[in-house]
Structure formats: C-alpha cells, structure tokens
MMTF fields as JSON, N, C-alpha, C and O atoms, coordinates in Angstrom:
{
  "mmtfVersion": "1.0.0",
  "mmtfProducer": "UNKNOWN",
  "numBonds": 323,
  "numAtoms": 324,
  "numGroups": 81,
  "numChains": 1,
  "numModels": 1,
  "chainsPerModel": [1],
  "groupsPerChain": [81],
  "chainIdList": ["A"],
  "bondAtomList": [4, 2, 8, 6, 12, 10, 16, 14, 20, 18, 24, 22, 28, 26, 32, 30, 36, 34, 40, 38, 44, 42, 48, 46, 52, 50, 56, 54, 60, 58, 64, 62, 68, 66, 72, 70, 76, 74, 80, 78, 84, 82, 88, 86, 92, 90, 96, 94, 100, 98, 104, 102, 108, 106, 112, 110, 116, 114, 120, 118, 124, 122, 128, 126, 132, 130, 136, 134, 140, 138, 144, 142, 148, 146, 152, 150, 156, 154, 160, 158, 164, 162, 168, 166, 172, 170, 176, 174, 180, 178, 184, 182, 188, 186, 192, 190, 196, 194, 200, 198, 204, 202, 208, 206, 212, 210, 216, 214, 220, 218, 224, 222, 228, 226, 232, 230, 236, 234, 240, 238, 244, 242, 248, 246, 252, 250, 256, 254, 260, 258, 264, 262, 268, 266, 272, 270, 276, 274, 280, 278, 284, 282, 288, 286, 292, 290, 296, 294, 300, 298, 304, 302, 308, 306, 312, 310, 316, 314, 320, 318],
  "bondOrderList": [1, 1, 1, 1, 1, 1, 1, 1, 1, 1, 1, 1, 1, 1, 1, 1, 1, 1, 1, 1, 1, 1, 1, 1, 1, 1, 1, 1, 1, 1, 1, 1, 1, 1, 1, 1, 1, 1, 1, 1, 1, 1, 1, 1, 1, 1, 1, 1, 1, 1, 1, 1, 1, 1, 1, 1, 1, 1, 1, 1, 1, 1, 1, 1, 1, 1, 1, 1, 1, 1, 1, 1, 1, 1, 1, 1, 1, 1, 1, 1],
  "groupList": [{"groupName": "MET", "atomNameList": ["N", "CA", "C", "O"], "elementList": ["N", "C", "C", "O"], "formalChargeList": [0, 0, 0, 0], "bondAtomList": [1, 0, 2, 1, 3, 2], "bondOrderList": [1, 1, 2], "singleLetterCode": "M", "chemCompType": "L-PEPTIDE LINKING"}, {"groupName": "ARG", "atomNameList": ["N", "CA", "C", "O"], "elementList": ["N", "C", "C", "O"], "formalChargeList": [0, 0, 0, 0], "bondAtomList": [1, 0, 2, 1, 3, 2], "bondOrderList": [1, 1, 2], "singleLetterCode": "R", "chemCompType": "L-PEPTIDE LINKING"}, {"groupName": "LEU", "atomNameList": ["N", "CA", "C", "O"], "elementList": ["N", "C", "C", "O"], "formalChargeList": [0, 0, 0, 0], "bondAtomList": [1, 0, 2, 1, 3, 2], "bondOrderList": [1, 1, 2], "singleLetterCode": "L", "chemCompType": "L-PEPTIDE LINKING"}, {"groupName": "PRO", "atomNameList": ["N", "CA", "C", "O"], "elementList": ["N", "C", "C", "O"], "formalChargeList": [0, 0, 0, 0], "bondAtomList": [1, 0, 2, 1, 3, 2], "bondOrderList": [1, 1, 2], "singleLetterCode": "P", "chemCompType": "L-PEPTIDE LINKING"}, {"groupName": "LYS", "atomNameList": ["N", "CA", "C", "O"], "elementList": ["N", "C", "C", "O"], "formalChargeList": [0, 0, 0, 0], "bondAtomList": [1, 0, 2, 1, 3, 2], "bondOrderList": [1, 1, 2], "singleLetterCode": "K", "chemCompType": "L-PEPTIDE LINKING"}, {"groupName": "GLN", "atomNameList": ["N", "CA", "C", "O"], "elementList": ["N", "C", "C", "O"], "formalChargeList": [0, 0, 0, 0], "bondAtomList": [1, 0, 2, 1, 3, 2], "bondOrderList": [1, 1, 2], "singleLetterCode": "Q", "chemCompType": "L-PEPTIDE LINKING"}, {"groupName": "SER", "atomNameList": ["N", "CA", "C", "O"], "elementList": ["N", "C", "C", "O"], "formalChargeList": [0, 0, 0, 0], "bondAtomList": [1, 0, 2, 1, 3, 2], "bondOrderList": [1, 1, 2], "singleLetterCode": "S", "chemCompType": "L-PEPTIDE LINKING"}, {"groupName": "CYS", "atomNameList": ["N", "CA", "C", "O"], "elementList": ["N", "C", "C", "O"], "formalChargeList": [0, 0, 0, 0], "bondAtomList": [1, 0, 2, 1, 3, 2], "bondOrderList": [1, 1, 2], "singleLetterCode": "C", "chemCompType": "L-PEPTIDE LINKING"}, {"groupName": "PHE", "atomNameList": ["N", "CA", "C", "O"], "elementList": ["N", "C", "C", "O"], "formalChargeList": [0, 0, 0, 0], "bondAtomList": [1, 0, 2, 1, 3, 2], "bondOrderList": [1, 1, 2], "singleLetterCode": "F", "chemCompType": "L-PEPTIDE LINKING"}, {"groupName": "VAL", "atomNameList": ["N", "CA", "C", "O"], "elementList": ["N", "C", "C", "O"], "formalChargeList": [0, 0, 0, 0], "bondAtomList": [1, 0, 2, 1, 3, 2], "bondOrderList": [1, 1, 2], "singleLetterCode": "V", "chemCompType": "L-PEPTIDE LINKING"}, {"groupName": "TRP", "atomNameList": ["N", "CA", "C", "O"], "elementList": ["N", "C", "C", "O"], "formalChargeList": [0, 0, 0, 0], "bondAtomList": [1, 0, 2, 1, 3, 2], "bondOrderList": [1, 1, 2], "singleLetterCode": "W", "chemCompType": "L-PEPTIDE LINKING"}, {"groupName": "ASP", "atomNameList": ["N", "CA", "C", "O"], "elementList": ["N", "C", "C", "O"], "formalChargeList": [0, 0, 0, 0], "bondAtomList": [1, 0, 2, 1, 3, 2], "bondOrderList": [1, 1, 2], "singleLetterCode": "D", "chemCompType": "L-PEPTIDE LINKING"}, {"groupName": "ILE", "atomNameList": ["N", "CA", "C", "O"], "elementList": ["N", "C", "C", "O"], "formalChargeList": [0, 0, 0, 0], "bondAtomList": [1, 0, 2, 1, 3, 2], "bondOrderList": [1, 1, 2], "singleLetterCode": "I", "chemCompType": "L-PEPTIDE LINKING"}, {"groupName": "GLY", "atomNameList": ["N", "CA", "C", "O"], "elementList": ["N", "C", "C", "O"], "formalChargeList": [0, 0, 0, 0], "bondAtomList": [1, 0, 2, 1, 3, 2], "bondOrderList": [1, 1, 2], "singleLetterCode": "G", "chemCompType": "PEPTIDE LINKING"}, {"groupName": "ASN", "atomNameList": ["N", "CA", "C", "O"], "elementList": ["N", "C", "C", "O"], "formalChargeList": [0, 0, 0, 0], "bondAtomList": [1, 0, 2, 1, 3, 2], "bondOrderList": [1, 1, 2], "singleLetterCode": "N", "chemCompType": "L-PEPTIDE LINKING"}, {"groupName": "GLU", "atomNameList": ["N", "CA", "C", "O"], "elementList": ["N", "C", "C", "O"], "formalChargeList": [0, 0, 0, 0], "bondAtomList": [1, 0, 2, 1, 3, 2], "bondOrderList": [1, 1, 2], "singleLetterCode": "E", "chemCompType": "L-PEPTIDE LINKING"}, {"groupName": "THR", "atomNameList": ["N", "CA", "C", "O"], "elementList": ["N", "C", "C", "O"], "formalChargeList": [0, 0, 0, 0], "bondAtomList": [1, 0, 2, 1, 3, 2], "bondOrderList": [1, 1, 2], "singleLetterCode": "T", "chemCompType": "L-PEPTIDE LINKING"}, {"groupName": "TYR", "atomNameList": ["N", "CA", "C", "O"], "elementList": ["N", "C", "C", "O"], "formalChargeList": [0, 0, 0, 0], "bondAtomList": [1, 0, 2, 1, 3, 2], "bondOrderList": [1, 1, 2], "singleLetterCode": "Y", "chemCompType": "L-PEPTIDE LINKING"}, {"groupName": "ALA", "atomNameList": ["N", "CA", "C", "O"], "elementList": ["N", "C", "C", "O"], "formalChargeList": [0, 0, 0, 0], "bondAtomList": [1, 0, 2, 1, 3, 2], "bondOrderList": [1, 1, 2], "singleLetterCode": "A", "chemCompType": "L-PEPTIDE LINKING"}],
  "groupTypeList": [0, 1, 2, 3, 4, 2, 5, 6, 2, 7, 8, 9, 6, 10, 10, 11, 12, 9, 13, 5, 12, 14, 15, 3, 0, 1, 4, 2, 16, 3, 5, 1, 7, 4, 16, 9, 13, 10, 2, 5, 1, 9, 15, 4, 11, 17, 12, 9, 12, 18, 16, 6, 12, 17, 15, 13, 15, 13, 11, 11, 3, 16, 12, 11, 13, 7, 18, 12, 3, 12, 13, 7, 12, 15, 6, 9, 4, 4, 2, 4, 13],
  "groupIdList": [1, 2, 3, 4, 5, 6, 7, 8, 9, 10, 11, 12, 13, 14, 15, 16, 17, 18, 19, 20, 21, 22, 23, 24, 25, 26, 27, 28, 29, 30, 31, 32, 33, 34, 35, 36, 37, 38, 39, 40, 41, 42, 43, 44, 45, 46, 47, 48, 49, 50, 51, 52, 53, 54, 55, 56, 57, 58, 59, 60, 61, 62, 63, 64, 65, 66, 67, 68, 69, 70, 71, 72, 73, 74, 75, 76, 77, 78, 79, 80, 81],
  "secStructList": [7, 7, 7, 7, 7, 6, 6, 7, 7, 3, 3, 3, 3, 3, 3, 3, 7, 7, 7, 7, 1, 1, 7, 7, 4, 4, 4, 7, 7, 7, 3, 3, 3, 3, 3, 3, 3, 3, 3, 3, 3, 3, 7, 1, 1, 7, 3, 3, 3, 3, 3, 3, 3, 3, 1, 1, 7, 6, 6, 1, 7, 3, 3, 3, 3, 3, 3, 3, 7, 4, 4, 4, 3, 3, 3, 3, 3, 3, 7, 7, 7],
  "xCoordList": [105.858, 105.282, 106.316, 107.526, 105.68, 106.547, 106.553, 105.74, 107.506, 107.659, 107.684, 108.164, 107.338, 107.712, 109.434, 110.15, 109.676, 110.875, 111.626, 111.012, 112.521, 113.179, 112.89, 112.69, 112.647, 112.129, 110.574, 110.077, 109.936, 108.443, 107.681, 108.257, 106.71, 105.779, 104.228, 103.412, 104.54, 103.666, 102.685, 102.905, 101.533, 100.524, 101.124, 101.366, 101.267, 101.307, 100.424, 100.119, 99.88, 98.686, 99.705, 100.278, 99.698, 100.368, 99.808, 99.04, 100.065, 99.964, 100.798, 102.008, 100.428, 101.478, 101.487, 100.464, 102.521, 102.928, 102.45, 102.956, 101.637, 100.842, 101.545, 101.815, 101.713, 101.613, 101.354, 101.539, 100.764, 99.896, 100.637, 101.262, 100.336, 100.209, 99.262, 98.378, 99.079, 97.95, 96.609, 95.917, 96.406, 95.48, 94.459, 95.061, 93.308, 93.09, 93.467, 93.481, 93.729, 94.313, 93.593, 94.233, 92.416, 91.295, 91.596, 91.75, 91.734, 92.164, 93.83, 94.37, 94.274, 95.926, 95.62, 95.507, 95.564, 95.556, 96.555, 96.856, 97.169, 97.866, 96.917, 95.712, 97.262, 96.494, 96.765, 97.826, 96.091, 96.007, 96.595, 96.257, 97.536, 98.315, 98.346, 98.616, 98.002, 98.305, 99.362, 99.435, 100.341, 101.596, 101.338, 100.933, 101.785, 102.011, 103.471, 103.924, 104.312, 105.862, 106.372, 105.792, 107.921, 108.443, 109.518, 110.226, 109.58, 109.999, 111.812, 112.429, 112.248, 113.668, 115.052, 116.161, 114.465, 115.162, 114.548, 113.483, 115.302, 114.626, 115.281, 116.321, 115.148, 115.939, 115.586, 114.476, 116.102, 115.549, 114.382, 113.321, 114.436, 113.577, 112.718, 111.88, 112.99, 111.823, 112.101, 112.877, 111.482, 111.24, 111.374, 110.876, 112.277, 111.994, 111.351, 111.877, 110.167, 109.34, 109.647, 109.651, 109.934, 110.079, 108.789, 108.321, 108.094, 106.819, 107.473, 106.929, 108.72, 109.567, 110.827, 111.522, 111.311, 112.685, 113.512, 112.995, 114.293, 114.829, 115.907, 116.913, 116.051, 116.89, 118.26, 118.271, 119.409, 120.513, 121.623, 122.648, 121.469, 121.867, 122.855, 123.303, 123.061, 123.99, 123.434, 122.272, 124.67, 124.013, 123.614, 123.37, 123.604, 122.265, 121.584, 121.914, 120.222, 119.309, 118.88, 118.933, 118.348, 117.718, 116.037, 115.536, 115.429, 114.031, 113.146, 113.615, 111.841, 110.786, 110.246, 109.936, 110.311, 109.822, 109.733, 109.866, 109.429, 109.077, 109.819, 109.936, 110.38, 111.008, 109.972, 109.572, 109.429, 108.374, 108.836, 109.182, 108.781, 108.951, 108.048, 106.879, 108.53, 108.182, 107.048, 106.024, 107.057, 106.104, 104.607, 103.652, 104.829, 103.638, 102.959, 102.127, 103.178, 102.83, 101.706, 102.035, 100.725, 99.363, 99.682, 99.552, 100.128, 100.285, 100.9, 100.77, 101.672, 102.293, 101.958, 102.262, 101.456, 100.754, 101.765, 102.101, 102.187, 102.575, 101.722, 100.77, 101.727, 100.865, 101.429, 102.589, 100.464, 100.835, 101.338, 101.07, 102.38, 102.743, 104.146, 104.639],
  "yCoordList": [102.079, 101.547, 101.934, 101.712, 102.468, 102.85, 101.207, 100.282, 101.358, 100.139, 100.587, 101.719, 100.125, 100.028, 99.615, 98.842, 100.451, 100.073, 98.458, 97.584, 98.317, 97.069, 96.437, 97.362, 95.362, 94.89, 95.355, 95.287, 95.818, 96.145, 94.848, 93.798, 94.826, 93.462, 94.228, 95.143, 93.245, 94.133, 92.956, 91.801, 93.347, 92.392, 92.849, 93.999, 91.718, 91.724, 91.039, 89.886, 91.729, 90.999, 90.746, 91.578, 89.88, 89.607, 88.675, 87.953, 88.431, 87.501, 86.062, 86.204, 85.04, 83.629, 83.276, 83.433, 82.817, 82.137, 80.589, 79.831, 80.121, 78.757, 77.951, 78.423, 76.853, 76.053, 74.621, 73.93, 74.23, 72.797, 71.892, 72.388, 70.524, 69.633, 69.045, 68.757, 68.76, 68.271, 68.409, 67.541, 69.685, 70.412, 71.241, 71.609, 71.449, 72.184, 73.803, 74.493, 74.168, 75.71, 76.788, 77.732, 76.767, 77.788, 77.836, 78.93, 76.577, 76.394, 77.04, 77.052, 77.539, 77.651, 79.439, 80.109, 79.744, 81.172, 81.653, 80.634, 82.671, 83.049, 82.922, 83.106, 82.693, 82.625, 83.956, 84.44, 84.519, 85.863, 84.902, 83.823, 85.869, 85.17, 86.382, 87.467, 86.282, 87.095, 86.5, 85.271, 87.279, 86.671, 88.091, 89.253, 87.258, 88.316, 88.019, 86.969, 88.996, 88.894, 90.023, 91.108, 89.723, 91.036, 91.079, 90.119, 92.566, 92.832, 92.999, 93.785, 91.893, 91.585, 92.274, 92.675, 92.197, 92.413, 93.268, 92.908, 94.255, 94.921, 94.994, 95.582, 94.447, 94.289, 95.048, 95.573, 95.233, 95.814, 95.186, 95.794, 93.855, 92.759, 91.984, 91.14, 92.339, 91.377, 91.984, 92.906, 91.439, 91.639, 90.113, 89.106, 90.318, 89.183, 89.453, 90.189, 88.75, 88.551, 87.427, 86.319, 87.683, 86.696, 86.3, 87.093, 84.624, 84.518, 84.21, 84.67, 83.39, 82.981, 83.43, 83.532, 83.76, 84.134, 83.264, 83.121, 82.882, 81.77, 82.527, 82.692, 82.946, 83.471, 82.874, 81.645, 83.502, 83.049, 82.689, 82.14, 82.954, 82.798, 83.876, 83.62, 84.795, 85.622, 86.606, 87.001, 87.187, 88.316, 87.793, 88.562, 86.384, 85.78, 85.149, 83.966, 85.581, 84.853, 83.88, 84.131, 82.491, 81.51, 82.035, 82.711, 81.775, 82.409, 81.373, 80.732, 81.182, 80.806, 82.203, 83.335, 81.459, 83.059, 82.92, 81.827, 84.41, 84.352, 85.244, 86.264, 85.237, 86.116, 86.553, 85.632, 87.629, 87.906, 89.008, 90.168, 88.504, 89.474, 90.952, 90.889, 92.022, 93.156, 93.291, 93.793, 92.939, 93.021, 91.825, 91.682, 91.038, 90.245, 90.631, 89.884, 91.935, 92.436, 93.449, 94.334, 93.518, 94.358, 95.611, 96.788, 95.203, 96.14, 95.345, 94.157, 96.535, 96.085, 97.123, 98.31, 96.723, 97.37, 97.029, 95.902, 98.177, 98.081, 97.925, 98.702, 96.604, 96.337, 96.821, 96.764, 97.201, 97.271, 96.286, 95.16, 96.627, 95.451, 95.48, 94.544],
  "zCoordList": [98.489, 99.813, 101.038, 101.027, 101.935, 103.164, 104.212, 104.216, 104.799, 105.759, 107.051, 107.1, 108.186, 109.338, 109.514, 108.879, 110.591, 111.311, 111.577, 112.189, 111.221, 111.774, 112.672, 113.459, 113.357, 114.505, 114.845, 115.969, 113.713, 114.103, 114.317, 114.031, 114.689, 114.803, 113.574, 113.681, 112.598, 111.357, 111.001, 111.366, 110.228, 109.77, 108.203, 107.839, 107.488, 106.027, 105.343, 105.648, 104.264, 103.173, 101.817, 101.114, 101.774, 100.138, 99.546, 100.183, 98.068, 97.218, 97.101, 96.92, 97.16, 97.464, 96.095, 95.43, 95.594, 94.353, 94.273, 95.101, 93.465, 93.769, 92.473, 91.368, 92.866, 91.61, 91.804, 92.806, 90.339, 90.824, 89.418, 88.481, 89.648, 88.599, 88.059, 88.866, 87.088, 86.329, 87.008, 87.541, 86.865, 87.221, 85.963, 84.954, 86.03, 85.004, 85.073, 86.093, 83.896, 83.952, 84.561, 85.024, 84.614, 85.441, 86.744, 87.288, 87.484, 89.071, 89.626, 90.732, 88.232, 89.145, 88.799, 87.773, 90.443, 90.502, 91.618, 92.241, 92.125, 93.137, 94.527, 94.351, 95.557, 97.074, 97.363, 96.969, 97.893, 99.109, 100.627, 101.115, 100.969, 102.129, 103.04, 102.526, 104.837, 105.892, 106.522, 106.511, 107.166, 107.601, 109.027, 108.99, 110.03, 111.429, 111.557, 111.099, 112.227, 112.459, 112.605, 112.565, 112.851, 113.016, 111.944, 111.639, 111.281, 110.252, 110.592, 111.313, 109.723, 110.094, 109.096, 109.449, 107.876, 107.309, 105.701, 105.2, 105.145, 103.821, 103.082, 103.38, 101.577, 100.56, 99.304, 99.403, 98.324, 96.906, 96.744, 96.889, 96.413, 95.92, 97.072, 96.752, 98.498, 99.451, 100.797, 101.047, 101.462, 103.076, 103.458, 102.956, 104.595, 105.327, 106.833, 107.668, 107.014, 108.572, 109.192, 108.656, 110.428, 111.309, 112.205, 113.021, 111.922, 112.871, 114.204, 115.208, 114.349, 115.353, 115.481, 114.47, 116.697, 116.828, 117.853, 118.961, 117.704, 118.675, 119.595, 118.905, 120.628, 121.571, 121.87, 121.94, 122.059, 122.345, 121.314, 121.719, 120.112, 118.99, 118.186, 117.069, 118.717, 118.323, 117.625, 117.718, 116.595, 115.914, 114.338, 113.408, 114.264, 113.275, 113.724, 113.807, 114.281, 115.144, 114.141, 112.937, 114.74, 114.033, 113.815, 114.714, 112.902, 112.824, 112.112, 111.172, 112.542, 111.328, 110.567, 110.937, 109.26, 108.696, 107.214, 106.664, 106.35, 105.1, 104.547, 105.227, 103.533, 102.436, 101.528, 100.815, 101.334, 100.755, 99.361, 99.589, 98.096, 97.056, 96.996, 96.616, 97.31, 97.281, 96.347, 96.811, 95.152, 93.976, 94.317, 93.554, 95.791, 95.928, 96.868, 97.383, 97.312, 98.875, 98.633, 97.844, 99.015, 98.919, 100.029, 99.69, 101.432, 102.155, 103.593, 103.891, 104.428, 105.447, 106.729, 106.619, 107.684, 109.104, 110.165, 110.528, 110.596, 112.179, 112.872, 112.805, 114.039, 114.903, 116.541, 116.949, 117.132, 118.553, 118.962, 118.545, 120.099, 120.822, 121.188, 121.818]
}
C-alpha cells in the first residue's frame, strides 16, 4: 500500500475491531470505519492519523487521533486541502 506524505490530509477506510459482552456470536463482526485527518506517523505495523492538532505544543504536538493497524486498512487517499 502506498501512503501519502506525512502531514497530508487523508481519507482512511478501515475495519475497526469490535468487542461485545453477552451477545449472540452471529452479531459479533468488525465494523467498517471512515476517518479523515492528517497522516502523522507511519510505523511497520500501524499509522497514526490526527483528527485535531493542538498548536503551540513544540516538537511533540498534542493530537486527537487514531493509531490504525496496517492490516485493518482498506485504503488511504490523499485529499486536496
């Protein structure tokens, strides 16, 4: 999978892991998820997407975001913006 450059605004389509307690087994399935944010970090096993970035935090900014396992990702598309 080719990923956009870091700091690119992206649309990520991925499968979220779901856990349930005391539910029929047939109801337990992963959930498709869509996330829009800036690609912050790419590691061997996961990427980090920031949905909000707080200014004035120096070299290690505070973010709202998701760490998404590579194996859960369907697609990552760069958005114009």
